C-alpha positions as CSV (number, residue, x, y, z in Angstrom):
1,M,-64.8,-54.9,-143.8
2,V,-66.8,-56.9,-146.6
3,R,-68.0,-60.3,-146.9
4,V,-68.1,-61.7,-150.0
5,R,-69.8,-65.1,-150.8
6,V,-67.2,-66.9,-153.3
7,T,-67.6,-70.0,-155.8
8,D,-64.5,-71.2,-157.1
9,A,-62.9,-74.4,-157.8
10,H,-62.3,-74.5,-154.3
11,G,-66.0,-74.4,-153.3
12,T,-68.3,-71.8,-152.1
13,R,-67.1,-69.5,-148.8
14,V,-67.4,-65.9,-147.3
15,V,-64.3,-64.2,-147.7
16,S,-64.1,-60.7,-145.6
17,M,-61.9,-58.3,-147.3
18,T,-61.6,-54.1,-147.6
19,L,-63.6,-52.6,-150.0
20,D,-60.6,-52.0,-152.4
21,E,-59.8,-55.3,-152.1
22,Y,-63.6,-56.5,-153.4
23,V,-63.2,-53.4,-155.6
24,L,-60.2,-54.9,-157.4
25,G,-61.9,-58.6,-157.6
26,A,-64.5,-56.9,-159.6
27,V,-62.9,-54.8,-161.8
28,R,-60.9,-58.3,-162.8
29,A,-64.4,-60.5,-163.3
30,E,-66.0,-57.2,-164.7
31,L,-63.6,-56.1,-167.5
32,P,-60.8,-58.2,-167.7
33,P,-57.7,-55.8,-168.7
34,R,-56.4,-58.0,-171.1
35,T,-59.8,-57.0,-173.4
36,V,-59.1,-53.9,-173.1
37,P,-57.0,-51.1,-175.5
38,S,-53.8,-50.7,-174.2
39,D,-54.3,-47.0,-174.9
40,A,-57.7,-46.7,-173.2
41,A,-56.8,-49.5,-170.5
42,G,-56.0,-46.8,-167.7
43,R,-59.2,-44.7,-168.2
44,L,-61.5,-47.5,-168.8
45,L,-60.3,-49.5,-165.8
46,Q,-60.7,-46.3,-163.8
47,V,-64.4,-46.2,-164.8
48,Q,-64.9,-49.8,-163.8
49,A,-63.3,-49.2,-160.3
50,V,-65.4,-45.9,-159.6
51,V,-68.6,-47.9,-160.8
52,S,-67.8,-50.6,-158.8
53,R,-66.6,-49.3,-156.0
54,T,-70.0,-47.2,-155.9
55,Y,-72.1,-50.1,-156.5
56,G,-70.3,-52.0,-153.8
57,L,-70.5,-49.4,-151.2
58,A,-74.6,-48.8,-152.0
59,N,-75.5,-52.6,-151.9
60,L,-73.3,-53.4,-148.4
61,G,-75.9,-56.1,-146.4
62,R,-77.8,-57.1,-149.6
63,H,-77.4,-60.4,-148.0
64,K,-77.2,-59.8,-144.5
65,S,-79.9,-62.4,-143.6
66,E,-77.3,-65.0,-145.5
67,G,-74.7,-63.7,-143.5
68,F,-72.7,-61.8,-145.8
69,D,-73.0,-58.8,-147.7
70,L,-72.4,-59.0,-151.5
71,C,-72.2,-62.6,-153.9
72,D,-69.8,-62.9,-156.7
73,S,-72.2,-63.0,-159.6
74,T,-74.4,-60.7,-161.7
75,H,-76.5,-61.1,-158.9
76,C,-74.6,-58.4,-157.2
77,Q,-71.3,-57.8,-159.6
78,M,-68.9,-59.9,-160.5
79,Y,-65.9,-60.7,-159.0
80,R,-62.7,-63.0,-158.8
81,E,-59.9,-63.4,-156.6
82,R,-56.2,-62.9,-157.9
83,V,-54.4,-65.3,-160.5
84,A,-50.9,-66.0,-161.2
85,G,-49.5,-63.0,-162.7
86,E,-51.6,-60.0,-161.3
87,G,-50.3,-58.1,-158.7
88,D,-49.8,-54.3,-157.0
89,R,-49.2,-52.9,-160.5
90,D,-51.3,-54.7,-163.0
91,P,-53.4,-52.5,-165.0
92,A,-56.7,-53.3,-162.8
93,A,-54.7,-52.7,-159.8
94,M,-53.2,-49.1,-160.5
95,A,-56.6,-47.9,-161.9
96,V,-58.0,-49.0,-158.6
97,S,-55.4,-47.2,-156.7
98,A,-55.5,-44.4,-158.6
99,T,-59.3,-43.9,-157.9
100,R,-59.3,-44.8,-153.9
101,G,-62.0,-43.5,-152.3
102,Q,-63.9,-42.3,-155.0
103,V,-67.4,-42.6,-155.9
104,I,-70.5,-41.2,-157.4
105,T,-73.1,-39.5,-156.1
106,Y,-76.4,-37.7,-156.6
107,E,-77.4,-35.0,-154.0
108,G,-75.1,-36.2,-151.7
109,R,-75.9,-39.7,-152.1
110,V,-73.8,-42.9,-152.8
111,I,-76.0,-43.7,-156.2
112,Q,-77.3,-47.5,-157.5
113,A,-74.3,-47.4,-160.1
114,L,-75.6,-50.1,-162.5
115,F,-73.7,-50.9,-165.3
116,H,-74.1,-53.6,-168.7
117,S,-72.3,-54.8,-171.2
118,N,-73.7,-53.2,-174.7
119,C,-76.5,-50.4,-174.7
120,G,-76.9,-51.0,-178.6
121,G,-76.8,-47.4,-179.1
122,H,-79.3,-45.7,-176.2
123,T,-79.4,-46.7,-172.5
124,T,-82.5,-47.0,-171.1
125,S,-84.5,-46.1,-167.4
126,A,-84.5,-48.0,-164.6
127,G,-88.4,-47.8,-164.3
128,S,-89.1,-49.1,-167.9
129,V,-86.7,-52.0,-166.8
130,W,-88.0,-53.2,-163.5
131,G,-91.1,-50.6,-163.0
132,G,-91.5,-48.4,-159.9
133,P,-90.3,-44.7,-160.1
134,E,-87.8,-43.2,-162.2
135,V,-84.5,-42.8,-161.1
136,P,-83.2,-38.9,-162.1
137,Y,-79.5,-40.2,-162.6
138,L,-80.4,-43.3,-164.0
139,R,-82.6,-42.0,-167.5
140,P,-82.1,-42.8,-171.2
141,V,-79.3,-41.3,-173.0
142,P,-77.9,-41.6,-176.3
143,D,-74.7,-43.2,-177.3
144,W,-74.0,-43.6,-180.9
145,F,-70.3,-45.0,-179.6
146,C,-71.8,-48.0,-178.9
147,T,-73.5,-48.1,-182.1
148,R,-70.0,-48.2,-183.8
149,A,-68.9,-51.6,-181.8
150,P,-69.1,-54.5,-184.0
151,N,-71.2,-57.6,-183.0
152,N,-73.9,-55.7,-181.2
153,V,-76.7,-57.6,-183.1
154,W,-77.9,-60.7,-182.2
155,S,-80.7,-63.6,-183.1
156,F,-82.1,-66.2,-181.2
157,T,-84.1,-69.1,-182.7
158,T,-86.0,-72.0,-180.9
159,D,-89.1,-74.2,-182.0
160,E,-92.4,-73.4,-180.4
161,A,-92.5,-76.9,-177.9
162,S,-89.2,-75.9,-176.2
163,L,-90.4,-72.0,-176.3
164,R,-93.3,-73.4,-174.5
165,Q,-91.8,-75.5,-172.2
166,A,-89.5,-72.5,-171.1
167,L,-92.4,-70.2,-170.4
168,N,-94.7,-72.8,-168.4
169,G,-91.5,-73.0,-166.1
170,D,-92.4,-70.0,-164.0
171,A,-95.4,-69.0,-162.8
172,R,-95.2,-65.5,-164.3
173,T,-95.1,-66.7,-168.0
174,Q,-97.5,-69.9,-167.7
175,I,-98.6,-70.8,-171.0
176,G,-100.4,-73.8,-171.1
177,M,-100.4,-76.3,-173.9
178,R,-100.7,-74.1,-177.1
179,L,-98.3,-71.0,-177.8
180,D,-100.0,-69.1,-180.5
181,R,-98.1,-65.8,-180.8
182,I,-96.3,-63.1,-178.9
183,D,-96.5,-59.6,-179.2
184,I,-94.8,-56.6,-177.7
185,V,-97.3,-54.2,-176.7
186,E,-95.3,-51.6,-175.3
187,R,-91.8,-50.2,-176.1
188,D,-89.8,-47.2,-174.3
189,P,-87.9,-44.2,-175.9
190,S,-85.2,-46.2,-176.6
191,G,-86.7,-48.7,-178.5
192,R,-87.0,-51.6,-176.1
193,A,-89.7,-53.5,-175.2
194,V,-91.5,-53.0,-171.7
195,L,-94.8,-55.3,-171.7
196,I,-95.0,-58.6,-173.6
197,A,-98.2,-60.5,-174.6
198,M,-98.8,-64.1,-175.1
199,A,-101.4,-65.7,-176.4
200,G,-102.0,-69.6,-176.2
201,T,-103.9,-71.5,-173.5
202,R,-103.3,-68.8,-171.4
203,A,-103.0,-65.1,-171.9
204,P,-99.7,-63.5,-169.5
205,L,-98.6,-60.0,-169.6
206,V,-95.3,-59.4,-168.1
207,R,-92.8,-57.1,-168.1
208,A,-89.6,-57.9,-171.0
209,E,-87.0,-58.1,-168.2
210,E,-89.2,-60.8,-166.6
211,F,-89.6,-62.6,-169.9
212,R,-86.1,-62.2,-170.8
213,T,-84.8,-63.7,-167.4
214,V,-87.3,-66.8,-167.7
215,L,-86.0,-67.6,-171.0
216,R,-82.3,-66.9,-170.3
217,R,-82.7,-69.4,-167.2
218,V,-83.8,-72.2,-169.9
219,F,-81.4,-71.7,-173.1
220,G,-78.5,-69.8,-172.0
221,Q,-76.9,-65.9,-171.1
222,G,-76.6,-65.9,-174.8
223,S,-80.4,-66.4,-176.1
224,I,-82.3,-63.3,-175.3
225,R,-79.1,-60.7,-174.8
226,S,-81.4,-57.7,-174.1
227,T,-85.2,-56.2,-174.3
228,W,-84.5,-54.2,-177.5
229,F,-85.7,-57.0,-179.5
230,S,-88.4,-57.8,-182.0
231,V,-90.0,-61.6,-182.4
232,T,-91.7,-63.2,-185.5
233,R,-93.2,-66.6,-185.6
234,N,-92.2,-69.1,-189.0
235,G,-94.1,-71.8,-189.0
236,E,-93.3,-74.0,-185.3
237,R,-89.8,-71.7,-185.1
238,F,-89.9,-68.4,-183.5
239,V,-87.0,-65.6,-184.1
240,F,-85.9,-63.2,-181.9
241,S,-84.0,-60.6,-183.5
242,G,-82.1,-57.5,-181.3
243,V,-79.5,-55.5,-180.7
244,G,-77.4,-54.9,-177.4
245,Y,-76.6,-56.9,-174.3
246,G,-78.2,-56.5,-170.7
247,H,-80.5,-54.5,-168.8
248,G,-79.6,-51.2,-170.4
249,V,-79.5,-49.4,-167.6
250,G,-76.4,-47.0,-166.4
251,L,-73.1,-47.5,-167.3
252,C,-72.8,-49.1,-170.9
253,Q,-69.2,-51.0,-171.0
254,T,-69.1,-50.9,-174.3
255,G,-69.9,-47.6,-174.7
256,A,-67.1,-46.8,-172.4
257,A,-64.6,-48.6,-173.7
258,L,-65.0,-46.7,-177.2
259,R,-64.9,-43.4,-175.0
260,A,-62.1,-43.8,-173.3
261,E,-60.3,-45.0,-177.0
262,A,-61.3,-41.5,-178.2
263,G,-59.1,-39.7,-175.2
264,Q,-62.7,-39.1,-172.8
265,S,-61.4,-38.8,-169.3
266,P,-63.4,-41.1,-166.4
267,T,-65.0,-38.0,-164.9
268,D,-67.0,-37.3,-168.6
269,I,-67.9,-41.1,-169.6
270,I,-69.2,-41.6,-166.3
271,A,-70.9,-38.0,-166.1
272,H,-72.3,-39.1,-169.6
273,Y,-74.0,-42.2,-168.2
274,F,-75.2,-41.3,-164.7
275,P,-76.6,-37.8,-165.4
276,G,-76.5,-35.2,-163.1
277,T,-74.2,-36.7,-160.6
278,R,-70.9,-36.0,-159.1
279,M,-67.5,-38.5,-158.6
280,I,-65.8,-37.3,-155.0
281,P,-64.5,-39.1,-151.9
282,A,-66.6,-42.0,-150.1
283,A,-65.5,-39.5,-146.7
284,A,-67.3,-36.9,-147.9
285,V,-70.4,-39.0,-147.9
286,L,-70.4,-41.4,-145.5
287,G,-68.0,-39.9,-142.6
288,I,-64.6,-41.1,-141.3
289,T,-65.8,-43.8,-139.1
290,A,-67.5,-45.4,-141.9
291,V,-64.9,-44.8,-144.4
292,V,-62.6,-46.5,-142.5
293,A,-64.4,-49.6,-141.2
294,S,-64.6,-50.3,-144.8
295,G,-61.2,-50.5,-145.4
296,L,-60.6,-47.3,-147.3
297,E,-58.1,-44.4,-146.4
298,P,-60.1,-40.7,-145.5
């Protein structure tokens, strides 16, 4: 069984469920079926089901010290319980059933199946975003399907005083009483910022994903939507202009939706975003005992 911390109108509690019950809640939260084009819904929801199952299985026990396995926020993956009108035959439930037990593996091991909303036309690597060694199946891949998506360009403007206050709220980005400029000093092959230097009373140098996290905490999730951006100063105002939404690693949900709409199979879509991987039954990786304990049939 999987223990999930759930927060909703009824408060916060830990709920025990089978792995596929968790996967269904994750699919419904991460990819609401009503937002998916009807002719592509089945294929896309199956992709999300396999990715969410793989991610959940790979991260069981992530919150073990807190008394549960996974949370229902973006720290793990979004999850929500069933609402009125949803049942065993709705599109999300059918996708989970159709892919029952299927997980993504690399060299015989369940992968970290990371995903994000919109890559802007090119995914990036885990090493570029978070540092550390590169992961073979989380390497950059082009995605011209995503470039066709509307509204993947964004802009965010704020004044110097507000930006300085936000930066000073985190030890990693503390700038002091003056903020003169923000420079992107390194980009990865996709075009995303990797390292950001700031100049003012202090001169911190941080990873772009850390910078994005600090500002989103203050200005909201829709402010700095990705690390694929440029920044300019116009008087007392800083303007961030970019493309994409999310960290950019692994599966791009926008590109996957357009690939499904074009008729690509779930297997082909997953193979594109996770190069070198295989989709196989979890029982072949974990053994019957572990699979049964998770609530999956062998």
